[in-house]
N, C-alpha and C positions, 0 to 999 in steps of 0.2 A: 446514462452513459451510452454513448453512441456505439452501436454494434454489439452490445453485451446484454444478454437477457438476464442472467443471474450467475453470481459466483457459486461454484460447487466445490466440494471437498476433493482433494488430491488431483487438482488440475493446475496447469501452468498458465500464467497470465502476463502479458506485457502491458504495463500500466504507464500511461503518458499523461502529463499535465503541462499546460502552457500558460504563461502569463497573458493577460489581456493586452492587445496592441503592442506598443513598444516598451511596456513596463518590464521590470525584472522581478523575479521571485526572490533572488538573492543579491544583495548589494554589497555585503561585506563577508569576510571569512566567518565572523560570528554568526551570521544568518545561516550559513551551511551547517555549522556545528550545532546550533539550536535545533534546526530541522532534523538532523540525524539523531540527536538525543531523543526528541519527541517520537520519531519513527521507532527507535529502539525500545522505547517505553511501551509501545502499543502493538506493533505488528508481529513480533515473534510469537505471540500467543495464538495467532491465527494462520501464520504462513512462514515459510522460509524464504529468505531473499537470496537469489542466486547471483544477481548482478544489478548494479544501478549506475546511473550517470546523472549527476546534478550539474546543470548548466545555468548560467545567470537567468535565462528566461524560460527554461523548461526542465522537466525531469523525466527520467525513464527508470522503471523498475521491472525486473523479471522475477516473479515470485512463483512459488508453488504452495497452494493452500494445504493445510494439514488434513489428515484423514478424518473421516466422519467420527471415528471413535474418540479422537482428541477434541474435536470441535464441540461435540455434545456435552463434554465435561467442563467447557469454558463457563465461567461464572456469569457471563452476560448472554449466554445462548438461550433463545426463546423460540425454538422450533423453526428458525429460518436462518440457514447458513449465510445467505446473501446479506441479510441485515447485520449479522455478526461481523462479517468480513468488511463490509462497508464502514 
């Protein structure tokens, strides 16, 4: 990830992802719903989402990672916060 060394506990991050070229990430309303469902299935265990914007060809998220005390209890934690959050 450009400009990011490692995710750390209790910090804010602006996450951006963009489609390749002129492609779209989302083509129908169902694509948006599916993405948000998958996001909701995984991310709340490692971070809080403060804001997001889904556009046809890119996404923005403002998140705050959970505290170290919460993250070390995560079932997939293996001594590396960055790998857990990624």
